[in-house]
N, C-alpha and C positions, 0 to 999 in steps of 0.2 A: 504493499499500499504505499502511496506517494505521499511525501510530506507536503505541508502547505506552500512553503517555499519552492520546492521542486515542482508542485503542481503549476503554480504561478509562473514560474520559469518557462515551463514546456508550453503553458498557454499562450504565453507572450510569443514564443519562438513560431508556434503554429499559427498563430494569427498573422505575423508577418510573413510567413511563407505563402499563406494563402491570398494575403493581400497583393503580394508580388506576382504570384501567378494570376490572379483577376486583373489586375491592372494591365501586365503584360498582354493578355488575351485581348483585352478591350482596346488598347492602343494598336495590337495588330490588325484587330478588325476594321477599327476606325480608319488608319493609315493607308490598309490596304483599299478599303473603300473609296477612300480622297482620291489615291492615286489612281484607280480605274476609272472613276468618274472625270477626273482631268485628263487622262489619257483618251476617254472617249471624244471628249470635247476637241482635244488638238487634232484626233484624227479625223473628226467631222469637218473641221476647219481646213484642213488639209485636203480633205477630197473636194471640198469646196474651190480651194485655190487650183487644184491639178483637173478639174472636170474638163475645162477648154481643150487642155492639151490632149487629155484621153482621148476627146472626140475627133480631134482634126489628125492625131499622129498616125501614120502607117506602120511603124516598127513598134509595135506594144512590148517586145521584150527589152529594146533598148531603153524605152521610157521607164520601166519597172526597175532595171538596174540602174537608171541614173536617179530616180526617186530614191532608192534604196540607200545609194553612195552618200545623196546630200543630206535626206530628212533621217537618215539610221532607221528607216521603218521597213518593214515587210511588205511588198507589193505583190498582188494576186490578182490576175485578170480572170474570169470565168465567163465560158460563152452561156447562150441563152438555155443550152442543152447541159449544162454544167460541166463541161469540160475546161481543164485549165489549159489556156492557150498563152499565158505569160506569167512567170513566177521569179522574183528575184533572189530566193534563198536556196532553192533546189531544183533537180530536174524536174519539169513539166509533164515530162513522158511517163515518169513513174509515180506521179500523184493520182489519187483517186477521183473520180466524178464527185464534184461537189455540190450537186443539185439538192441533195439531203440535207447541207449544213445549215444550221440554225440562222446566221446571220445573212446567207442567201434567200432562204425563204421568206424571212421577214423583209426583204428588200424588193422581193416580187410585189408586196403589196402597200409598203410603207415606204416613207423617203429613205429612211436608212435601216438597215439591219445590224443590231449591237449584241454582242454577246462575249463572254469571258470564258474560256475553256482550256483544256489540256492539248497541247499539239503533240501528236504521236510522231510526226515527222520530225520535229526539232527537240521534242522532248523536254518541253517547258510551258508554263503558262503563258497565253497570249490573250490580248484584248483584240476584238475583231470589230471593224465597223466596215460595212459593204453598201454599195449603192448603185442603182439599175442606172445605166448611162447609154445614151442611143450614138452611136458612131458609125463611121462610114463602113465599119465591118459589119454593122446591125447591132441588136441589143446585146450589150455587155454588162458584166457585174464586177465593178471596180472595187477592190478590197484592200484596206490597208490594216495592218496588225501590228501592235507594240509588244514586246516580249516584257514580261514581269519579274524575268530572272534578275536584273540588276536592281529592280524595285525593292525585292526579296532581299538581296544582299543588302542592300541601305537599311533595310529594316531589321536585319539580325546585326547590322552593326550597331544600330541603334538600339536593340533590344539587349545586345551585350552591355552597353554603356548604362542602360536602364538597370540590369542585373547587378552591374558593380555600384551604382548608386544606391540602389535598393539594400545590397549586401552591407554596404558601409550605414545605411540607417539601421539595418538589423543588428549590426554590431553595435553600434551607439544604444538600442533600444535595449539589447540584452545586457548590455554595460549597467544600465539604468536599471533593469528589471533584476539584473543580480544585487543591486546596492539596495534596491526596495525590499528583495527577497532576503538579504542579510539583515536588514533593519526588521524584517517581521519576524526572522528566526532568531533575532535576539530578543524580543519581547516575549516569542513564546518560550523561550529558555528560562526568562525571568520568572513568567507564569508556572512553568512546571517545577522549578526549583522551589517556588513559593509554596507549590502544593504539596511538594516532599517533605518541606518543612514543616506544615500544619498537619500531615500525616503522621509526622513525628512527634506531636503534640506540642511544637513550638508556634505558640499562637502570637508571638512577637515578631515573627518574621516579617521582613521589609519588602514590600511588592512596589517598584517603580518602573512602569514602562515608560520607554523615552521617546517613541516616534508615532505611535498611531492612538488616535483618539478612542477608536473601539475597543484597544485592548486596554486603553485609561478606563472605559466605562467598565470593561469585565473586571478589572483590578479593584475599582470600588465595589462592585456587587460582590465578588470574593471576599474583601475585606469586611463587609456586612455580614455577609454568611458565616466568616470565621469567628466574627466577635459574638454571634448567635451560639455558634459550637461550643465557644469558649465558656459563656454564660452557663450553657445547658452542661457542661463536663464539669463545671465549677459546681453547680446545683447537684450533679450526680455524685460528685466526691462527698459532699455535704451530707446528701442523703443516705450514701454508704457508710459514713462515719457514725451518722446518727444510728443506722440499723446495727453496725457492729456495737455500738454503746449499749443500744438496747439488749442486743444479745448476751453481752458480758454483764450486763445489770441483771438479766434473768439467770444467767450462770451463776451470778452471785448469790442471788437469792435460793438459788437449788444449793448451792455449796453450804451456806450459812444456814439454811434449814435442815439439811443433812448432818452438819456438824452440831448445831447449838440442841438440836432436838434429840440427838443419840444418848446423851447422858442421863437425862430426866426419864426417857421412855425406858431405857437399859434399866435403870433405878427401880421403875414401877414393874417391869416385867419381873425383875429379880424377884424382889417382894412378894409379888401375887404367885411366883412359882414357889416360892418355900412355904406360903401359907396353903398353896395347894396340896403340896406334896406332904406336909406335916399336919395332920389334922389334931396331933395331939400336942402342939407347940404351947408354951406357955402363954396363959392369957395375957400378961404384962407385955410380952415379947410381940403377940400377936396384935394388941393395941399401939406399940412402937411402929411395927411394919405397916400397919394400916395409916397411922399419921404420916408416914414418910411417901406412902401412896399417893396421900392426899397433897400433900405439899409438892410432890412433882407432877402432879396433875394440875396444880394450881399455877405453877411456874409455866406449864407448856400453854396453859390457856392464856397468860399474861404475854406471853412471846407471841402466840397468833394474834393476840389484839393490838399489840404495839405493830408487828407486821401489817396489819389490814390498817391500820390508822396511819402509818407511814406512806402507804400505797394512796390512799384517800386524800391525804395532803398533798402529794406530790401532783397527783391528777387533778387537784382543785375539786374534787367531788365531796368535799367536807365543809360544811357551812358552820357557823360559829353563832353563838346567841350570847351577846353582852348583856349584863347587868351590873348594877352597882354593889359591890360588896368590899369587907375589910379584907385586905389582903395579909394583914398580920393574923388573921384566924386560919387562912389557908397554909402560912408557913408553920404555925403550931399543929396543925392537923397533921401534914405531911411529916413532920418531926416525930409524931407520937407513933404513925405508922412504922416508920423506919426504924424506931428505937425499938419496937417490939419484934422486927426482923432482925436487927443487929442489937441483941440484949447485952453484948460485953463492950459495946463502942459508945462515947460519948458524943453529942450533937450539941454544940451550944448555939444560943438563940439571943440575938440583940436586935431589937426592932422595937417600933411604936406603931401605935394604930394609923391606918393610912387606909382611906376608901379610894378605889379606882373603877374605872370601867370597862369591862372585858369580859371575856367567856370565863366561868369560873373553873369549870371542869378542865379546860386548857391550862388554866395558869396552873391549876394543882398539878397537872401532869407534868409542867416545866419543873417546879420546885423540885417534885419527887424525882425526877429524872436526874436533877443537877446534885442534889443530896445523894441519892444513892450512887451516883458515878464517882462522887469525892469518896464515898465509904468504901468501895470496891479496890479504888485505887491508893489508897492509904491505908497505914495501920494505927496512925494517931488520932487525935479529936478533929472534929469538922466545925467549922463555926459559919452559921446561916446571919447574916447580917440585912437589915431592912433600914434604909435611910429616907430621906425626905422623897428623893426620886431614882432610887436605885436598889435593886436585890442582889446581894454578893454571896457566894458560897465558896469558902477557903478550906482548902486541905493541905496537909504536910506530906503529900505522898510521893511518888516517883517523879511526877513532873513531866513535862513534854517537851521534846527537841525542836528548837526552832524550824527545822526543815518540816516538821508534822503538824504544825501549829494551822497551815492553811486546809489541811486533808482531815483533820479531827471530826469536823462536822460532816464529812462525806458519809453516804450511805454505805453499811456495812464497813466501816472502818475503824481498827481499835490499835491503840497505841502498843499494846501488848497483846498478840494473839495468844488464846488459851490460857490467859491471865485468870479468867474466870469463866464459867460456863453457862449462865443464865441470861445472857442477852447475846443478840446478833449483831451489835454494832450500830443499833438503830436509836438509840436514847437523844444523841447529839444531834443528829439529823432530825428527828421530830421536834426537838427544842427550836432548832432555828426555823423549821417551817411555821411553825405556832407563832414565834416572835415576829417573822415577817408579816403574817396575817395581822398582827396588832400593832404594826409600824414601830417596831422594836427589832433590836439586834443583839445576837450574843457577842460578848466580848470575852476574851479569854487572855490572861495573863499567867505566865508558866515560867519558871526556872527548874532546867533538869535536875534531880535530885533534892529539889528543895521543897517545891510544892505548887500548887496550881491556885487560881481564882477565876470562876466563871461568873460573870454577873450580864445583868440587862437593865435598860432604862425603863422607869414608868413614867417617865415625863409626858409622852403622849397620851398614856391612859389616864392621868390626872387631869390634864388640862382640855383634853378633847372629848366633850360628852357625846358624840355621836358615834354611830355603828362603826366600828373599825372596817377595813376593807376585806371583801371577800374573794 
């Protein structure tokens, strides 16, 4: 298959060759017609001038040779019966009867008989003009003819010159066509390279056609198309990254559920199998085992509730119901619950009465989670402080490394994995979501090996008496 520049080059070449052939043919026909017409007129004029001599001469052969020598014309005299009685170019005795010649037959009925044909005698084309003349020898047909051989030689010479001229024009045209083809090839190569770059995901490739407006328009359209492809590719990558994140989160959920539910369920199964296998077990031990089963069942229920709450908060499926209440009561209630859970630990409370406008159940969950988290990650006392506009929970535990502070509120993230077995790393994630719903934010201050302080502001909950955002 031809390339565009080759196709263009060959078309230009073919066009010029066809133009040369047509021009030569037209010039040949036109020139030959003009020469024949001019020859016919010349012969008619010559006959008009020679007619008196023909009518009065007694030696027709001598007259024929004289005219041929002087006028450079072929002279033939034909009798009324068609016999050649005088001829300037050949032996008249060897010539055929001319009564059937076209020009002779025309001269019988018309002033002149005119024709152009090939002469078998002299092997060339002639223009013939004949006229019927009354002489002392009777009715004769005086015929003059002019050879076209010289005319054709002149024409062929002219044709050669035309061919040379057209050849020069073809060479110039081909040179111009080659330059145009080269420029077209340059722009096409630019577009091809640009498409190769785009196919290799290089959307910043440069495309600058230099010669043709059409290629410039194509380049503009290609750039617009590439821009759309680039945007779609970016959206596709974002969507793919989002799907990967969702898949990772789902895997994290399954992994967390599998890991965190394993211990309480294993404990429940162990105690239940022991009770089932030993029907004579001591009543006190039976009661202790049943308490363990109930305790672990309660832990599983709390873990499921926390997981469901986290998913609802993340999907904005949970609506809050704000009311006015004293947050000091919430703090003391949470401490009482956790004190029963950790009977050997001490929880200090420093606070004053403060009324806020928020979802009481959600605030209870926040306080309980933060205090519970402090108790799990420390061995010493935990202090809960309520000031005019802030709640703070301080522990003297393991602390948090600076590079983990930004991750601590992420879902399923824990500072020390397997440090404790009754949570899935959802506590601080839930706290962050709920505080965001209440136009507040969790602040974490920690020194590794010294302790941590978790706090959040009550400023918006005290001053704004309208429903927090949902």
